[in-house]
C-alpha distance (Angstrom), angle and dihedral (degrees) to the residues before:
residue distance angle dihedral
X1 . . .
X2 3.81 . .
X3 3.80 89.3 .
X4 3.81 90.7 53.2
X5 3.81 92.3 48.3
X6 3.81 89.9 48.8
X7 3.83 89.7 54.8
X8 3.78 90.6 48.7
X9 3.76 90.9 49.6
X10 3.83 91.2 51.5
X11 3.84 90.9 49.4
X12 3.89 88.6 49.1
X13 3.83 91.5 49.6
X14 3.84 93.6 49.4
X15 3.88 89.4 46.1
X16 3.78 92.4 51.3
X17 3.82 93.1 45.9
X18 3.80 89.7 48.0
X19 3.84 89.5 53.5
X20 3.80 90.4 54.4
X21 3.82 90.7 49.0
X22 3.83 94.5 45.5
X23 3.81 92.4 50.5
X24 3.86 91.2 47.4
X25 3.85 93.4 50.3
X26 3.83 93.2 40.9
X27 3.81 87.1 60.0
X28 3.84 90.0 57.6
X29 3.81 92.8 42.7
X30 3.77 95.8 48.6
X31 3.79 95.3 49.2
X32 3.80 93.2 40.9
X33 3.80 89.8 54.7
X34 3.82 91.2 44.4
X35 3.84 86.2 58.6
X36 3.83 91.1 46.8
X37 3.89 94.1 -113.3
X38 3.86 111.1 159.2
X39 3.85 105.9 -117.6
X40 3.83 114.0 -159.8
X41 3.85 100.8 -174.0
X42 3.75 141.6 6.4
X43 3.86 107.1 -157.1
X44 3.75 133.5 -172.8
X45 3.81 105.5 -158.7
X46 3.74 134.5 1.3
X47 3.82 133.1 -101.8
X48 3.83 129.5 35.8
X49 3.74 115.4 12.0
X50 3.80 117.5 -109.6
X51 3.75 98.7 177.8
X52 3.80 139.5 0.7
X53 3.82 137.3 179.4
X54 3.75 134.5 -173.3
X55 3.75 127.9 176.5
X56 3.84 120.2 -133.8
X57 3.77 112.0 -84.9
X58 3.78 89.3 4.8
X59 3.87 118.8 133.6
X60 3.82 100.8 -148.2
X61 3.79 128.8 64.9
X62 3.80 117.1 -150.2
X63 3.83 114.6 -143.5
X64 3.79 140.6 -178.5
X65 3.83 113.5 -156.6
X66 3.76 131.8 -164.2
X67 3.87 100.2 -107.4
X68 3.78 102.9 66.0
X69 3.85 99.3 -170.1
X70 3.74 99.5 94.6
X71 3.75 144.7 3.7
X72 3.81 144.3 -157.9
X73 3.78 149.4 -155.3
X74 3.77 113.2 -131.3
X75 3.77 110.8 -147.5
X76 3.81 130.7 -176.9
X77 3.83 108.3 -103.1
X78 3.82 97.0 37.8
X79 3.82 94.0 95.4
X80 3.82 94.4 -78.9
X81 3.77 123.2 132.8
X82 3.90 123.5 -121.8
X83 3.75 116.2 -116.4
X84 3.79 115.2 -104.8
X85 3.78 114.2 -81.3
X86 3.81 93.5 15.2
X87 3.85 119.9 116.3
X88 3.77 129.1 174.3
X89 3.74 139.8 178.7
X90 3.76 117.0 -92.2
X91 3.81 88.0 -120.2
X92 3.81 88.4 71.6
X93 3.87 93.3 57.4
X94 3.77 116.9 104.1
X95 3.80 89.7 -136.6
X96 3.82 93.4 52.6
X97 3.86 99.2 50.2
X98 3.80 119.7 93.1
X99 3.82 113.9 -77.7
X100 3.85 94.7 -120.4
X101 3.82 87.6 59.3
X102 3.75 91.9 49.7
X103 3.86 88.7 51.3
X104 3.76 89.9 52.7
X105 3.81 92.7 51.0
X106 3.78 90.8 50.0
X107 3.83 92.2 47.2
X108 3.82 93.4 47.9
X109 3.84 93.6 78.2
X110 3.86 96.4 53.5
X111 3.84 89.0 41.0
X112 3.81 91.3 56.0
X113 3.89 90.7 48.6
X114 3.85 88.8 51.1
X115 3.81 90.4 48.8
X116 3.84 91.0 46.9
X117 3.85 90.4 52.2
X118 3.78 90.5 51.0
X119 3.82 90.1 49.6
X120 3.81 93.3 47.3
X121 3.83 92.0 48.1
X122 3.80 91.6 48.1
X123 3.79 93.4 48.1
X124 3.77 90.2 48.9
X125 3.78 90.4 53.6
X126 3.74 97.5 43.9
X127 3.77 110.9 30.1
X128 3.83 99.3 45.2
X129 3.71 134.4 57.9
X130 3.78 110.9 -104.8
X131 3.87 124.2 -131.2
X132 3.74 127.8 -155.1
X133 3.80 116.0 -165.6
X134 3.80 119.6 -149.6
X135 3.79 114.2 -158.9
X136 3.77 95.4 -170.1
X137 3.77 95.2 54.5
X138 3.78 128.0 70.6
X139 3.75 143.8 -133.4
X140 3.88 108.3 -162.2
X141 3.71 124.6 -157.5
X142 3.81 115.7 -134.0
X143 3.88 115.7 -107.6
X144 3.83 91.2 12.9
X145 3.83 130.1 132.7
X146 3.80 88.9 -103.3
X147 3.76 93.9 52.6
X148 3.71 92.1 47.4
X149 3.77 89.1 55.6
X150 3.71 91.8 55.7
X151 3.77 104.4 -97.6
X152 3.83 119.5 141.5
X153 3.77 133.8 -167.1
X154 3.78 117.3 -82.4
X155 3.90 92.6 21.2
X156 3.90 111.3 147.1
X157 3.72 109.4 -127.6
X158 3.84 148.0 179.5
X159 3.73 119.7 -156.0
X160 3.84 131.3 -143.1
X161 3.72 134.6 157.5
X162 3.89 140.4 -146.1
X163 3.82 94.5 -154.7
X164 3.85 96.4 98.0
X165 3.71 100.1 26.9
X166 3.77 136.3 -61.5
X167 3.77 113.1 -18.1
X168 3.83 96.5 -14.4
X169 3.82 102.9 -179.6
X170 3.77 126.8 -108.3
X171 3.79 119.0 -151.5
X172 3.69 138.3 -163.6
X173 3.85 124.2 -138.1
X174 3.76 144.1 -163.2
X175 3.78 95.6 -145.6
X176 3.83 91.6 -87.5
X177 3.76 112.1 32.6
X178 3.79 127.2 46.4
X179 3.76 117.9 -146.7
X180 3.86 140.9 167.9
X181 3.75 131.4 -95.5
X182 3.77 119.6 -126.0
X183 3.77 94.9 -28.5
X184 3.82 134.5 94.5
X185 3.84 108.0 -100.6
X186 3.78 91.9 -139.7
X187 3.80 92.4 59.5
X188 3.86 93.7 64.1
X189 3.80 116.6 84.4
X190 3.82 117.8 -135.2
X191 3.79 114.7 -100.2
X192 3.79 133.2 -151.3
X193 3.82 94.5 -149.9
X194 3.73 123.3 84.4
X195 3.79 116.3 -93.5
X196 3.67 130.4 -145.0
X197 3.82 122.7 -110.3
X198 3.90 106.1 -148.3
X199 3.82 107.8 -178.9
X200 3.74 150.0 13.9
X201 3.77 121.9 -136.6
X202 3.85 94.6 -134.3
X203 3.76 137.1 128.4
X204 3.73 90.7 -116.6
X205 3.82 92.1 51.6
X206 3.84 90.4 53.0
X207 3.77 92.1 46.4
X208 3.73 98.3 44.8
X209 3.86 95.6 39.5
X210 3.75 88.1 -137.9
X211 3.81 125.5 137.5
X212 3.80 94.8 166.4
X213 3.84 93.0 73.7
X214 3.82 85.2 74.1
X215 3.76 100.9 26.2
X216 3.89 102.2 128.2
X217 3.77 140.7 145.4
X218 3.76 113.3 -105.8
X219 3.78 134.3 -168.2
X220 3.80 113.1 -113.2
X221 3.79 90.7 -124.9
X222 3.81 89.0 77.4
X223 3.72 94.0 56.0
X224 3.81 119.7 98.9
X225 3.84 100.9 24.5
X226 3.74 144.9 61.4
X227 3.75 100.5 -86.9
X228 3.89 133.8 148.2
X229 3.74 96.1 -101.8
X230 3.80 94.4 -159.2
X231 3.81 88.8 73.1
X232 3.79 89.8 59.4
X233 3.73 102.2 43.2
X234 3.79 117.6 118.7
X235 3.84 121.0 -150.9
X236 3.78 118.0 -113.4
X237 3.85 101.7 -104.0
X238 3.82 118.7 -127.0
X239 3.84 90.9 -117.5
X240 3.77 91.7 59.5
X241 3.82 105.7 99.0
X242 3.79 100.3 174.9
X243 3.80 145.7 -14.1
X244 3.85 121.9 -127.8
X245 3.82 123.8 -153.3
X246 3.72 125.8 -160.4
X247 3.85 102.3 -157.0
X248 3.81 113.2 -168.5
X249 3.83 116.6 -157.0
X250 3.78 121.4 -150.4
X251 3.81 120.8 -150.3
X252 3.80 126.6 -157.0
X253 3.78 111.3 -133.2
X254 3.92 112.5 -164.1
X255 3.87 111.3 -109.1
X256 3.79 92.4 -1.2
X257 3.76 135.5 83.9
X258 3.73 119.9 -83.3
X259 3.81 114.5 -93.5
X260 3.78 133.6 -157.4
X261 3.73 126.2 -126.8
X262 3.74 130.3 -141.0
X263 3.82 111.5 -69.4
X264 3.82 118.6 -93.7
X265 3.87 110.7 -136.5
X266 3.80 117.2 -144.0
X267 3.83 122.5 -178.7
X268 3.85 121.6 -165.0
X269 3.80 121.5 -166.5
X270 3.84 119.4 -130.7
X271 3.85 112.3 -121.1
X272 3.82 140.0 -176.0
X273 3.79 124.4 -143.5
X274 3.86 116.8 -131.0
X275 3.79 93.1 -124.6
X276 3.82 98.7 42.2
X277 3.80 136.5 51.0
X278 3.86 90.9 -147.1
X279 3.81 113.2 107.5
X280 3.82 123.6 -139.3
X281 3.80 138.9 178.9
X282 3.78 129.5 -111.9
X283 3.81 116.4 -88.1
X284 3.79 110.1 -89.8
X285 3.85 95.8 -159.9
X286 3.82 95.2 -129.7
X287 3.76 133.6 120.8
X288 3.87 141.5 161.9
X289 3.75 121.9 -69.6
X290 3.80 107.6 -117.1
X291 3.80 125.8 -160.9
X292 3.82 116.9 -159.1
X293 3.85 125.3 -162.6
X294 3.78 144.3 146.0
X295 3.82 122.6 -108.0
X296 3.77 119.0 -126.7
X297 3.84 116.8 -132.9
X298 3.80 94.8 -99.3
X299 3.79 93.3 51.5
X300 3.80 93.0 43.0
X301 3.86 90.0 51.9
X302 3.80 91.8 50.0
X303 3.74 92.4 46.6
X304 3.82 90.5 49.0
X305 3.77 93.9 58.0
X306 3.77 92.5 41.0
X307 3.81 89.2 53.8
X308 3.84 88.7 49.1
X309 3.73 93.4 52.0
X310 3.81 97.8 41.4
X311 3.79 90.2 48.0
X312 3.85 94.1 50.8
X313 3.83 90.4 50.2
X314 3.86 90.6 49.0
X315 3.77 89.9 51.5
X316 3.78 93.7 52.7
X317 3.82 88.9 49.0
X318 3.87 88.5 50.8
X319 3.86 89.4 51.6
X320 3.83 87.9 53.4
X321 3.84 88.3 50.7
X322 3.85 88.5 65.0
X323 3.83 87.2 72.4
X324 3.76 103.3 27.4
X325 3.81 102.0 41.4
X326 3.89 110.9 4.9
X327 3.79 90.1 170.6
X328 3.81 90.0 72.9
X329 3.79 93.2 55.6
X330 3.82 118.6 100.9
X331 3.78 136.1 -166.7
X332 3.76 135.7 -141.1
X333 3.86 93.2 -56.7
X334 3.69 91.0 53.1
X335 3.81 90.4 51.9
X336 3.71 89.2 49.6
X337 3.85 93.6 49.3
X338 3.77 92.9 48.9
X339 3.76 90.6 47.3
X340 3.78 93.3 50.6
X341 3.90 92.3 44.0
X342 3.86 90.3 49.8
X343 3.78 92.6 53.9
X344 3.79 94.1 44.2
X345 3.80 97.9 45.2
X346 3.88 106.5 27.1
X347 3.74 105.4 26.0
X348 3.80 139.1 -126.2
X349 3.80 97.9 -48.9
X350 3.82 93.3 56.7
X351 3.78 88.5 43.6
X352 3.84 94.5 54.7
X353 3.79 90.2 45.9
X354 3.80 90.4 52.6
X355 3.77 91.1 53.5
X356 3.81 88.3 49.4
X357 3.80 87.2 57.1
X358 3.77 91.0 49.0
X359 3.80 89.6 51.1
X360 3.84 90.6 53.1
X361 3.83 87.8 45.7
X362 3.87 91.6 54.3
X363 3.88 88.0 49.5
X364 3.78 95.0 49.7
X365 3.83 95.1 42.2
X366 3.82 90.2 51.7
X367 3.84 90.7 53.3
X368 3.80 91.9 59.1
X369 3.84 112.5 111.2
X370 3.81 92.5 -120.1
X371 3.82 120.8 132.4
X372 3.76 111.6 -95.2
X373 3.89 95.0 27.0
X374 3.77 128.8 98.0
X375 3.78 90.5 -111.0
X376 3.82 90.8 60.2
X377 3.88 92.8 53.0
X378 3.85 89.3 48.2
X379 3.84 90.4 50.6
X380 3.86 90.4 50.3
X381 3.75 90.7 51.2
X382 3.81 90.9 51.5
X383 3.81 91.5 48.7
X384 3.92 89.5 50.3
X385 3.69 89.8 50.2
X386 3.88 91.1 51.3
X387 3.84 96.3 44.6
X388 3.79 92.6 39.2
X389 3.86 90.3 -133.7
X390 3.77 136.1 103.3
X391 3.84 116.3 -119.1
X392 3.70 111.8 -130.6
X393 3.85 113.8 -88.9
X394 3.80 88.7 -137.3
X395 3.76 91.6 55.8
X396 3.90 92.7 47.0
X397 3.82 90.9 49.6
X398 3.81 91.3 50.2
X399 3.82 93.6 48.6
X400 3.84 92.2 45.5
X401 3.88 90.9 49.9
X402 3.82 90.4 50.6
X403 3.75 89.2 49.0
X404 3.77 94.5 49.9
X405 3.78 90.2 48.1
X406 3.84 89.5 54.1
X407 3.77 91.5 48.0
X408 3.81 91.4 50.5
X409 3.79 88.6 47.1
X410 3.73 90.6 52.5
X411 3.87 89.1 47.2
X412 3.84 88.4 51.2
X413 3.86 92.8 50.4
X414 3.84 92.2 49.5
X415 3.81 88.4 45.0
X416 3.77 91.3 57.9
X417 3.80 92.3 42.9
X418 3.81 89.7 52.8
X419 3.77 92.6 46.8
X420 3.84 91.2 54.3
X421 3.82 91.2 46.6
X422 3.79 104.0 40.2
X423 3.75 106.5 21.3
X424 3.83 114.7 23.8
């Protein structure tokens, strides 16, 4: 069953990526045709052709090629050759139309990706129920260890543990980032001992009311930043018999300050499954408290533009990471893994918003002045306008080809890196 789901996730990933590419290239195609530019081919993907279609008396051939991670619109005047027997007026060549028209054609792809991102963000905010997760409030399963200890749903809590000494901290995570429950992060001193990760903010965690699926020991180095926590997890040693939590409840007293109650002590036994050497703890019967609601139009609109701004800033920071911390950069497999994990763990709303971010990413990357990208061609047009002279088409083709080879080389390196990290 897992294998079948993985296949479906791969198909879904390729489909979503193809939609982004199609929208981008349709932007180029639509504006090019509006300016009467002769378009020879609209291709989804690169490499050997798998399928092509062309209507009778139509100008443009539509193709699907074997490498699905890109696409292009082939226009007369970009170094392409005309089919035999076809002649057109020079006014229909991309290289002969006014430069401002060429810039608009080149900008149309990234504009369409930005519009698609806005649309996806707005749909995710208006057409789906929203869920806020509160790490410091509980949902308690009936007849569980937590319920037997006196905990109830919607209790406000702070966690600590006696496993690694007095008041060693327990943290909650969202698969990537560890953070604190109901206490200011700055008030907790760094520790050298391992800490305990108690929960995972995931849809399955909420549904199953089970923290213990993700109850692990963690090196303190992972706390306080966005890190891949799996690299910092410490196996449960064979001499560890149990883990004990002291869960402090906080009670709101009207017109007075919030007060804390006596700690509730919970002990979970360490177990070993018959078919696995990995050790785990008993199910505690706790999960996050989730609040569900619908956005009104005004809030959805504000959230949409906020998501757009935050995503753009995050992408520029990611571009900076190419030079400052290249180890944190992933390729197409990493994108697919994050996409699949987001859908599995955080639901459809987060999945849609992730693809909105990817759409913005595609737009911004294409605006970079790197040979082979739209931004490079726009830069060339600006330079030509300044020097009042056309750069040789042969030179432009050579530079663009070199740029594309470098891009494919980078994609290949990231592919190998992803294979070593996620697959092998």
